[in-house]
A tleap script that builds the chain and sets N, CA, C and O, in Angstrom:
source leaprc.protein.ff14SB
mol = sequence {
  NMET SER ALA PHE LEU ARG ALA CYS ALA LEU
  SER GLU LEU GLU GLU ASP THR PRO LYS ARG
  VAL GLU LEU ASP GLY THR PRO VAL SER VAL
  VAL LYS THR GLU GLY GLU VAL PHE ALA ILE
  ASN ASP ILE CYS SER HIE ALA ASN VAL SER
  LEU SER GLU GLY GLU VAL GLU ASP CYS GLN
  ILE GLU CYS TRP LEU HIE GLY SER ALA PHE
  ASP LEU ARG THR GLY LYS PRO SER GLY LEU
  PRO ALA THR ARG PRO VAL PRO VAL TYR PRO
  VAL LYS ILE GLU GLY ASP ASP VAL PHE VAL
  SER LEU THR GLN GLU CSER
}
set mol.1.N position { 62.069 20.544 -61.473 }
set mol.1.CA position { 60.848 21.171 -60.973 }
set mol.1.C position { 59.701 20.168 -61.030 }
set mol.1.O position { 59.582 19.392 -61.977 }
set mol.2.N position { 58.878 20.199 -60.021 }
set mol.2.CA position { 57.774 19.251 -59.948 }
set mol.2.C position { 56.545 19.793 -60.676 }
set mol.2.O position { 56.330 21.001 -60.763 }
set mol.3.N position { 55.757 18.870 -61.191 }
set mol.3.CA position { 54.548 19.258 -61.907 }
set mol.3.C position { 53.416 19.520 -60.922 }
set mol.3.O position { 53.187 18.739 -59.998 }
set mol.4.N position { 52.725 20.610 -61.128 }
set mol.4.CA position { 51.553 20.916 -60.318 }
set mol.4.C position { 50.308 20.484 -61.081 }
set mol.4.O position { 50.194 20.719 -62.283 }
set mol.5.N position { 49.382 19.855 -60.378 }
set mol.5.CA position { 48.123 19.384 -60.951 }
set mol.5.C position { 46.983 20.199 -60.360 }
set mol.5.O position { 46.993 20.522 -59.173 }
set mol.6.N position { 46.001 20.531 -61.191 }
set mol.6.CA position { 44.849 21.272 -60.673 }
set mol.6.C position { 44.048 20.368 -59.751 }
set mol.6.O position { 43.640 19.272 -60.135 }
set mol.7.N position { 43.830 20.839 -58.534 }
set mol.7.CA position { 43.102 20.048 -57.545 }
set mol.7.C position { 41.631 20.447 -57.477 }
set mol.7.O position { 40.747 19.592 -57.414 }
set mol.8.N position { 41.380 21.755 -57.491 }
set mol.8.CA position { 40.008 22.250 -57.373 }
set mol.8.C position { 40.029 23.762 -57.563 }
set mol.8.O position { 41.085 24.364 -57.754 }
set mol.9.N position { 38.854 24.358 -57.508 }
set mol.9.CA position { 38.759 25.813 -57.525 }
set mol.9.C position { 38.864 26.317 -56.091 }
set mol.9.O position { 38.333 25.696 -55.170 }
set mol.10.N position { 39.533 27.416 -55.906 }
set mol.10.CA position { 39.636 28.020 -54.582 }
set mol.10.C position { 38.245 28.315 -54.015 }
set mol.10.O position { 38.017 28.180 -52.812 }
set mol.11.N position { 37.323 28.717 -54.883 }
set mol.11.CA position { 35.962 29.040 -54.445 }
set mol.11.C position { 35.190 27.815 -53.958 }
set mol.11.O position { 34.160 27.958 -53.299 }
set mol.12.N position { 35.677 26.609 -54.276 }
set mol.12.CA position { 35.025 25.383 -53.798 }
set mol.12.C position { 35.381 25.061 -52.348 }
set mol.12.O position { 34.705 24.261 -51.703 }
set mol.13.N position { 36.447 25.686 -51.838 }
set mol.13.CA position { 36.917 25.370 -50.492 }
set mol.13.C position { 36.201 26.213 -49.450 }
set mol.13.O position { 36.130 27.437 -49.563 }
set mol.14.N position { 35.677 25.547 -48.440 }
set mol.14.CA position { 35.077 26.237 -47.308 }
set mol.14.C position { 36.089 26.235 -46.177 }
set mol.14.O position { 36.809 25.254 -45.986 }
set mol.15.N position { 36.148 27.312 -45.436 }
set mol.15.CA position { 37.092 27.444 -44.321 }
set mol.15.C position { 36.972 26.255 -43.368 }
set mol.15.O position { 35.877 25.901 -42.932 }
set mol.16.N position { 38.110 25.647 -43.055 }
set mol.16.CA position { 38.199 24.537 -42.094 }
set mol.16.C position { 37.381 23.307 -42.487 }
set mol.16.O position { 37.019 22.500 -41.631 }
set mol.17.N position { 37.090 23.164 -43.790 }
set mol.17.CA position { 36.352 21.995 -44.270 }
set mol.17.C position { 37.197 21.292 -45.333 }
set mol.17.O position { 37.333 21.799 -46.446 }
set mol.18.N position { 37.766 20.128 -44.998 }
set mol.18.CA position { 38.616 19.421 -45.958 }
set mol.18.C position { 37.850 19.003 -47.216 }
set mol.18.O position { 36.678 18.635 -47.151 }
set mol.19.N position { 38.526 19.067 -48.346 }
set mol.19.CA position { 37.949 18.598 -49.617 }
set mol.19.C position { 38.854 17.499 -50.148 }
set mol.19.O position { 40.048 17.713 -50.362 }
set mol.20.N position { 38.280 16.321 -50.360 }
set mol.20.CA position { 39.057 15.199 -50.885 }
set mol.20.C position { 39.090 15.281 -52.404 }
set mol.20.O position { 38.057 15.445 -53.054 }
set mol.21.N position { 40.289 15.165 -52.957 }
set mol.21.CA position { 40.473 15.089 -54.404 }
set mol.21.C position { 41.418 13.923 -54.682 }
set mol.21.O position { 42.137 13.469 -53.791 }
set mol.22.N position { 41.410 13.449 -55.907 }
set mol.22.CA position { 42.347 12.402 -56.298 }
set mol.22.C position { 43.196 12.937 -57.432 }
set mol.22.O position { 42.681 13.366 -58.464 }
set mol.23.N position { 44.520 12.906 -57.224 }
set mol.23.CA position { 45.464 13.408 -58.218 }
set mol.23.C position { 46.394 12.274 -58.632 }
set mol.23.O position { 47.159 11.763 -57.814 }
set mol.24.N position { 46.331 11.888 -59.877 }
set mol.24.CA position { 47.140 10.767 -60.383 }
set mol.24.C position { 47.024 9.534 -59.483 }
set mol.24.O position { 48.017 8.853 -59.228 }
set mol.25.N position { 45.812 9.251 -59.005 }
set mol.25.CA position { 45.576 8.071 -58.181 }
set mol.25.C position { 45.916 8.246 -56.712 }
set mol.25.O position { 45.767 7.304 -55.933 }
set mol.26.N position { 46.370 9.434 -56.314 }
set mol.26.CA position { 46.724 9.694 -54.918 }
set mol.26.C position { 45.610 10.490 -54.248 }
set mol.26.O position { 45.259 11.570 -54.726 }
set mol.27.N position { 45.039 9.977 -53.139 }
set mol.27.CA position { 44.014 10.732 -52.424 }
set mol.27.C position { 44.654 11.874 -51.636 }
set mol.27.O position { 45.595 11.667 -50.869 }
set mol.28.N position { 44.126 13.079 -51.840 }
set mol.28.CA position { 44.674 14.275 -51.205 }
set mol.28.C position { 43.528 15.045 -50.552 }
set mol.28.O position { 42.444 15.176 -51.121 }
set mol.29.N position { 43.787 15.544 -49.363 }
set mol.29.CA position { 42.844 16.422 -48.689 }
set mol.29.C position { 43.351 17.848 -48.826 }
set mol.29.O position { 44.461 18.164 -48.398 }
set mol.30.N position { 42.530 18.710 -49.426 }
set mol.30.CA position { 42.882 20.120 -49.601 }
set mol.30.C position { 42.085 20.906 -48.568 }
set mol.30.O position { 40.867 20.764 -48.455 }
set mol.31.N position { 42.805 21.745 -47.811 }
set mol.31.CA position { 42.176 22.453 -46.694 }
set mol.31.C position { 42.532 23.930 -46.724 }
set mol.31.O position { 43.700 24.301 -46.845 }
set mol.32.N position { 41.496 24.774 -46.613 }
set mol.32.CA position { 41.715 26.214 -46.455 }
set mol.32.C position { 41.480 26.547 -44.986 }
set mol.32.O position { 40.385 26.350 -44.458 }
set mol.33.N position { 42.526 27.056 -44.336 }
set mol.33.CA position { 42.413 27.428 -42.931 }
set mol.33.C position { 43.412 28.521 -42.607 }
set mol.33.O position { 44.508 28.550 -43.166 }
set mol.34.N position { 43.047 29.403 -41.725 }
set mol.34.CA position { 43.928 30.469 -41.259 }
set mol.34.C position { 44.563 31.253 -42.409 }
set mol.34.O position { 45.725 31.651 -42.336 }
set mol.35.N position { 43.778 31.469 -43.479 }
set mol.35.CA position { 44.245 32.272 -44.596 }
set mol.35.C position { 45.176 31.571 -45.561 }
set mol.35.O position { 45.700 32.211 -46.473 }
set mol.36.N position { 45.398 30.289 -45.393 }
set mol.36.CA position { 46.271 29.531 -46.289 }
set mol.36.C position { 45.552 28.292 -46.804 }
set mol.36.O position { 44.523 27.882 -46.266 }
set mol.37.N position { 46.117 27.704 -47.858 }
set mol.37.CA position { 45.590 26.452 -48.398 }
set mol.37.C position { 46.688 25.401 -48.263 }
set mol.37.O position { 47.843 25.639 -48.618 }
set mol.38.N position { 46.308 24.244 -47.748 }
set mol.38.CA position { 47.242 23.149 -47.521 }
set mol.38.C position { 46.767 21.908 -48.265 }
set mol.38.O position { 45.578 21.747 -48.541 }
set mol.39.N position { 47.720 21.032 -48.586 }
set mol.39.CA position { 47.396 19.743 -49.198 }
set mol.39.C position { 48.149 18.677 -48.425 }
set mol.39.O position { 49.364 18.764 -48.246 }
set mol.40.N position { 47.421 17.675 -47.972 }
set mol.40.CA position { 47.987 16.600 -47.173 }
set mol.40.C position { 47.417 15.280 -47.684 }
set mol.40.O position { 46.267 15.219 -48.119 }
set mol.41.N position { 48.218 14.236 -47.628 }
set mol.41.CA position { 47.714 12.929 -48.065 }
set mol.41.C position { 46.462 12.615 -47.261 }
set mol.41.O position { 46.419 12.850 -46.053 }
set mol.42.N position { 45.451 12.088 -47.923 }
set mol.42.CA position { 44.147 11.915 -47.284 }
set mol.42.C position { 44.037 10.637 -46.460 }
set mol.42.O position { 42.969 10.369 -45.909 }
set mol.43.N position { 45.086 9.846 -46.352 }
set mol.43.CA position { 44.987 8.569 -45.636 }
set mol.43.C position { 45.750 8.647 -44.311 }
set mol.43.O position { 46.946 8.940 -44.287 }
set mol.44.N position { 45.049 8.384 -43.223 }
set mol.44.CA position { 45.658 8.382 -41.893 }
set mol.44.C position { 46.750 7.310 -41.829 }
set mol.44.O position { 46.556 6.184 -42.286 }
set mol.45.N position { 47.895 7.679 -41.259 }
set mol.45.CA position { 49.015 6.728 -41.177 }
set mol.45.C position { 48.786 5.646 -40.126 }
set mol.45.O position { 49.544 4.679 -40.059 }
set mol.46.N position { 47.763 5.798 -39.318 }
set mol.46.CA position { 47.484 4.810 -38.273 }
set mol.46.C position { 46.407 3.823 -38.690 }
set mol.46.O position { 46.567 2.617 -38.499 }
set mol.47.N position { 45.311 4.318 -39.258 }
set mol.47.CA position { 44.152 3.444 -39.464 }
set mol.47.C position { 43.700 3.303 -40.904 }
set mol.47.O position { 42.696 2.640 -41.165 }
set mol.48.N position { 44.419 3.915 -41.860 }
set mol.48.CA position { 44.071 3.775 -43.270 }
set mol.48.C position { 42.635 4.224 -43.572 }
set mol.48.O position { 41.922 3.572 -44.335 }
set mol.49.N position { 42.221 5.340 -42.969 }
set mol.49.CA position { 40.911 5.923 -43.257 }
set mol.49.C position { 41.110 7.344 -43.774 }
set mol.49.O position { 42.193 7.914 -43.645 }
set mol.50.N position { 40.068 7.904 -44.354 }
set mol.50.CA position { 40.140 9.218 -44.993 }
set mol.50.C position { 40.191 10.350 -43.963 }
set mol.50.O position { 39.292 10.497 -43.135 }
set mol.51.N position { 41.258 11.143 -44.033 }
set mol.51.CA position { 41.378 12.291 -43.130 }
set mol.51.C position { 40.390 13.398 -43.483 }
set mol.51.O position { 40.020 14.194 -42.620 }
set mol.52.N position { 39.961 13.457 -44.733 }
set mol.52.CA position { 39.062 14.541 -45.146 }
set mol.52.C position { 37.692 14.440 -44.482 }
set mol.52.O position { 36.886 15.366 -44.581 }
set mol.53.N position { 37.425 13.332 -43.813 }
set mol.53.CA position { 36.163 13.193 -43.082 }
set mol.53.C position { 36.285 13.726 -41.656 }
set mol.53.O position { 35.308 13.748 -40.907 }
set mol.54.N position { 37.497 14.156 -41.287 }
set mol.54.CA position { 37.724 14.672 -39.934 }
set mol.54.C position { 37.564 16.177 -39.861 }
set mol.54.O position { 37.227 16.831 -40.848 }
set mol.55.N position { 37.811 16.718 -38.675 }
set mol.55.CA position { 37.656 18.143 -38.440 }
set mol.55.C position { 39.003 18.850 -38.478 }
set mol.55.O position { 40.046 18.249 -38.222 }
set mol.56.N position { 38.961 20.136 -38.802 }
set mol.56.CA position { 40.161 20.968 -38.871 }
set mol.56.C position { 40.084 22.025 -37.771 }
set mol.56.O position { 39.067 22.698 -37.605 }
set mol.57.N position { 41.188 22.154 -37.022 }
set mol.57.CA position { 41.267 23.174 -35.984 }
set mol.57.C position { 42.738 23.443 -35.688 }
set mol.57.O position { 43.543 22.513 -35.634 }
set mol.58.N position { 43.088 24.701 -35.496 }
set mol.58.CA position { 44.462 25.099 -35.160 }
set mol.58.C position { 45.492 24.531 -36.135 }
set mol.58.O position { 46.539 24.032 -35.723 }
set mol.59.N position { 45.188 24.610 -37.422 }
set mol.59.CA position { 46.086 24.150 -38.488 }
set mol.59.C position { 46.394 22.649 -38.384 }
set mol.59.O position { 47.470 22.195 -38.773 }
set mol.60.N position { 45.438 21.898 -37.857 }
set mol.60.CA position { 45.565 20.446 -37.785 }
set mol.60.C position { 44.291 19.803 -38.316 }
set mol.60.O position { 43.200 20.366 -38.232 }
set mol.61.N position { 44.468 18.596 -38.870 }
set mol.61.CA position { 43.322 17.818 -39.316 }
set mol.61.C position { 43.257 16.576 -38.440 }
set mol.61.O position { 44.256 15.886 -38.236 }
set mol.62.N position { 42.065 16.307 -37.927 }
set mol.62.CA position { 41.903 15.193 -36.995 }
set mol.62.C position { 41.282 13.991 -37.691 }
set mol.62.O position { 40.308 14.118 -38.432 }
set mol.63.N position { 41.859 12.827 -37.441 }
set mol.63.CA position { 41.284 11.589 -37.959 }
set mol.63.C position { 40.009 11.290 -37.175 }
set mol.63.O position { 40.024 11.253 -35.945 }
set mol.64.N position { 38.926 11.079 -37.881 }
set mol.64.CA position { 37.629 10.870 -37.239 }
set mol.64.C position { 37.545 9.540 -36.499 }
set mol.64.O position { 36.697 9.388 -35.620 }
set mol.65.N position { 38.400 8.575 -36.830 }
set mol.65.CA position { 38.259 7.244 -36.250 }
set mol.65.C position { 38.840 7.135 -34.840 }
set mol.65.O position { 38.158 6.687 -33.919 }
set mol.66.N position { 40.094 7.542 -34.672 }
set mol.66.CA position { 40.734 7.387 -33.364 }
set mol.66.C position { 41.228 8.701 -32.767 }
set mol.66.O position { 41.782 8.705 -31.668 }
set mol.67.N position { 41.036 9.813 -33.471 }
set mol.67.CA position { 41.334 11.114 -32.890 }
set mol.67.C position { 42.755 11.627 -33.047 }
set mol.67.O position { 43.081 12.677 -32.493 }
set mol.68.N position { 43.616 10.927 -33.783 }
set mol.68.CA position { 44.949 11.473 -34.027 }
set mol.68.C position { 44.813 12.723 -34.895 }
set mol.68.O position { 43.987 12.768 -35.806 }
set mol.69.N position { 45.625 13.731 -34.606 }
set mol.69.CA position { 45.608 14.952 -35.399 }
set mol.69.C position { 46.960 15.120 -36.076 }
set mol.69.O position { 47.998 14.774 -35.514 }
set mol.70.N position { 46.932 15.657 -37.291 }
set mol.70.CA position { 48.147 15.849 -38.083 }
set mol.70.C position { 48.287 17.322 -38.437 }
set mol.70.O position { 47.317 17.968 -38.834 }
set mol.71.N position { 49.502 17.852 -38.290 }
set mol.71.CA position { 49.787 19.232 -38.626 }
set mol.71.C position { 49.705 19.395 -40.143 }
set mol.71.O position { 50.367 18.667 -40.883 }
set mol.72.N position { 48.901 20.341 -40.603 }
set mol.72.CA position { 48.725 20.544 -42.042 }
set mol.72.C position { 49.986 21.071 -42.709 }
set mol.72.O position { 50.143 20.938 -43.923 }
set mol.73.N position { 50.887 21.668 -41.934 }
set mol.73.CA position { 52.126 22.223 -42.488 }
set mol.73.C position { 53.215 21.167 -42.631 }
set mol.73.O position { 54.017 21.225 -43.563 }
set mol.74.N position { 53.248 20.191 -41.702 }
set mol.74.CA position { 54.350 19.228 -41.673 }
set mol.74.C position { 53.910 17.781 -41.858 }
set mol.74.O position { 54.719 16.931 -42.230 }
set mol.75.N position { 52.637 17.496 -41.603 }
set mol.75.CA position { 52.142 16.121 -41.662 }
set mol.75.C position { 52.409 15.324 -40.398 }
set mol.75.O position { 51.994 14.169 -40.293 }
set mol.76.N position { 53.098 15.929 -39.436 }
set mol.76.CA position { 53.452 15.201 -38.216 }
set mol.76.C position { 52.241 15.043 -37.306 }
set mol.76.O position { 51.442 15.968 -37.158 }
set mol.77.N position { 52.107 13.849 -36.688 }
set mol.77.CA position { 51.004 13.646 -35.755 }
set mol.77.C position { 51.282 14.382 -34.445 }
set mol.77.O position { 52.428 14.492 -34.011 }
set mol.78.N position { 50.221 14.878 -33.828 }
set mol.78.CA position { 50.393 15.606 -32.573 }
set mol.78.C position { 49.991 14.758 -31.375 }
set mol.78.O position { 50.093 15.203 -30.232 }
set mol.79.N position { 49.538 13.547 -31.634 }
set mol.79.CA position { 49.159 12.686 -30.520 }
set mol.79.C position { 48.842 11.284 -30.982 }
set mol.79.O position { 48.603 11.038 -32.164 }
set mol.80.N position { 48.845 10.380 -30.043 }
set mol.80.CA position { 48.563 8.976 -30.327 }
set mol.80.C position { 47.111 8.796 -30.736 }
set mol.80.O position { 46.286 9.657 -30.430 }
set mol.81.N position { 46.771 7.716 -31.412 }
set mol.81.CA position { 47.599 6.543 -31.645 }
set mol.81.C position { 48.546 6.647 -32.845 }
set mol.81.O position { 49.411 5.786 -33.002 }
set mol.82.N position { 48.414 7.654 -33.684 }
set mol.82.CA position { 49.307 7.760 -34.843 }
set mol.82.C position { 50.714 8.153 -34.392 }
set mol.82.O position { 50.879 9.005 -33.519 }
set mol.83.N position { 51.717 7.529 -34.993 }
set mol.83.CA position { 53.107 7.854 -34.672 }
set mol.83.C position { 53.889 8.247 -35.926 }
set mol.83.O position { 54.968 8.831 -35.822 }
set mol.84.N position { 53.356 7.933 -37.105 }
set mol.84.CA position { 54.041 8.253 -38.360 }
set mol.84.C position { 53.374 9.449 -39.034 }
set mol.84.O position { 52.147 9.547 -39.041 }
set mol.85.N position { 54.167 10.359 -39.598 }
set mol.85.CA position { 53.583 11.497 -40.311 }
set mol.85.C position { 52.932 11.047 -41.618 }
set mol.85.O position { 53.190 9.948 -42.110 }
set mol.86.N position { 52.096 11.903 -42.161 }
set mol.86.CA position { 51.529 11.679 -43.496 }
set mol.86.C position { 52.135 12.734 -44.429 }
set mol.86.O position { 52.467 13.832 -43.981 }
set mol.87.N position { 52.281 12.417 -45.703 }
set mol.87.CA position { 52.899 13.362 -46.636 }
set mol.87.C position { 52.090 14.650 -46.788 }
set mol.87.O position { 50.860 14.622 -46.832 }
set mol.88.N position { 52.793 15.772 -46.867 }
set mol.88.CA position { 52.190 17.047 -47.229 }
set mol.88.C position { 52.765 17.456 -48.579 }
set mol.88.O position { 53.874 17.063 -48.941 }
set mol.89.N position { 52.000 18.244 -49.313 }
set mol.89.CA position { 52.376 18.575 -50.681 }
set mol.89.C position { 52.376 20.089 -50.900 }
set mol.89.O position { 51.585 20.808 -50.291 }
set mol.90.N position { 53.261 20.566 -51.768 }
set mol.90.CA position { 53.276 21.999 -52.104 }
set mol.90.C position { 51.981 22.408 -52.810 }
set mol.90.O position { 51.414 21.649 -53.597 }
set mol.91.N position { 51.531 23.624 -52.506 }
set mol.91.CA position { 50.305 24.180 -53.087 }
set mol.91.C position { 50.635 25.521 -53.719 }
set mol.91.O position { 51.432 26.291 -53.183 }
set mol.92.N position { 50.016 25.798 -54.867 }
set mol.92.CA position { 50.087 27.155 -55.409 }
set mol.92.C position { 48.709 27.534 -55.925 }
set mol.92.O position { 47.945 26.692 -56.399 }
set mol.93.N position { 48.415 28.813 -55.821 }
set mol.93.CA position { 47.120 29.342 -56.236 }
set mol.93.C position { 47.353 30.224 -57.455 }
set mol.93.O position { 48.221 31.096 -57.445 }
set mol.94.N position { 46.571 29.991 -58.500 }
set mol.94.CA position { 46.607 30.843 -59.688 }
set mol.94.C position { 45.174 31.228 -60.011 }
set mol.94.O position { 44.385 30.402 -60.470 }
set mol.95.N position { 44.847 32.484 -59.768 }
set mol.95.CA position { 43.463 32.916 -59.960 }
set mol.95.C position { 42.562 32.181 -58.980 }
set mol.95.O position { 42.760 32.254 -57.767 }
set mol.96.N position { 41.564 31.467 -59.516 }
set mol.96.CA position { 40.656 30.691 -58.663 }
set mol.96.C position { 41.029 29.208 -58.655 }
set mol.96.O position { 40.258 28.381 -58.167 }
set mol.97.N position { 42.195 28.866 -59.187 }
set mol.97.CA position { 42.589 27.462 -59.262 }
set mol.97.C position { 43.619 27.115 -58.187 }
set mol.97.O position { 44.561 27.868 -57.940 }
set mol.98.N position { 43.419 25.967 -57.562 }
set mol.98.CA position { 44.362 25.438 -56.576 }
set mol.98.C position { 45.128 24.306 -57.254 }
set mol.98.O position { 44.539 23.351 -57.759 }
set mol.99.N position { 46.453 24.435 -57.255 }
set mol.99.CA position { 47.319 23.411 -57.839 }
set mol.99.C position { 48.139 22.751 -56.736 }
set mol.99.O position { 48.585 23.409 -55.797 }
set mol.100.N position { 48.329 21.445 -56.866 }
set mol.100.CA position { 49.082 20.667 -55.880 }
set mol.100.C position { 50.141 19.860 -56.628 }
set mol.100.O position { 49.875 19.281 -57.681 }
set mol.101.N position { 51.337 19.834 -56.065 }
set mol.101.CA position { 52.402 18.972 -56.586 }
set mol.101.C position { 52.506 17.758 -55.687 }
set mol.101.O position { 52.564 17.899 -54.466 }
set mol.102.N position { 52.530 16.572 -56.264 }
set mol.102.CA position { 52.627 15.356 -55.455 }
set mol.102.C position { 54.036 15.100 -54.958 }
set mol.102.O position { 54.287 14.103 -54.282 }
set mol.103.N position { 54.959 15.994 -55.289 }
set mol.103.CA position { 56.291 15.923 -54.731 }
set mol.103.C position { 56.218 16.412 -53.297 }
set mol.103.O position { 55.756 17.524 -53.044 }
set mol.104.N position { 56.670 15.591 -52.351 }
set mol.104.CA position { 56.563 15.964 -50.947 }
set mol.104.C position { 57.509 17.091 -50.607 }
set mol.104.O position { 58.621 17.179 -51.128 }
set mol.105.N position { 57.036 17.964 -49.709 }
set mol.105.CA position { 57.893 19.024 -49.197 }
set mol.105.C position { 58.825 18.408 -48.173 }
set mol.105.O position { 58.452 17.479 -47.457 }
set mol.106.N position { 60.031 18.929 -48.110 }
set mol.106.CA position { 60.969 18.368 -47.127 }
set mol.106.C position { 61.150 19.303 -45.952 }
set mol.106.O position { 61.903 18.995 -45.028 }
savepdb mol mol.pdb
quit
């Protein structure tokens, strides 16, 4: 079983507004959208910039630099220039706490 780390309080998350956190040295973007909370690696696989500075729409997070969008559920890019997915992580909610496991979902 993978260890879950506290990422933030659920009350800190605004709808469709990514929150960057660092868990054991790994940058993670935590996003509340469409009634769910997702955790995705915060670094774009194309340009090495922070995804948490981008916009969220239709369960995707868009890289602000070149416009590639990544599915928050799978990490897969939906368009160029990115061609490689970014890791997504399991999330669990306990009370007002959001926990993330750095073990990637398969």
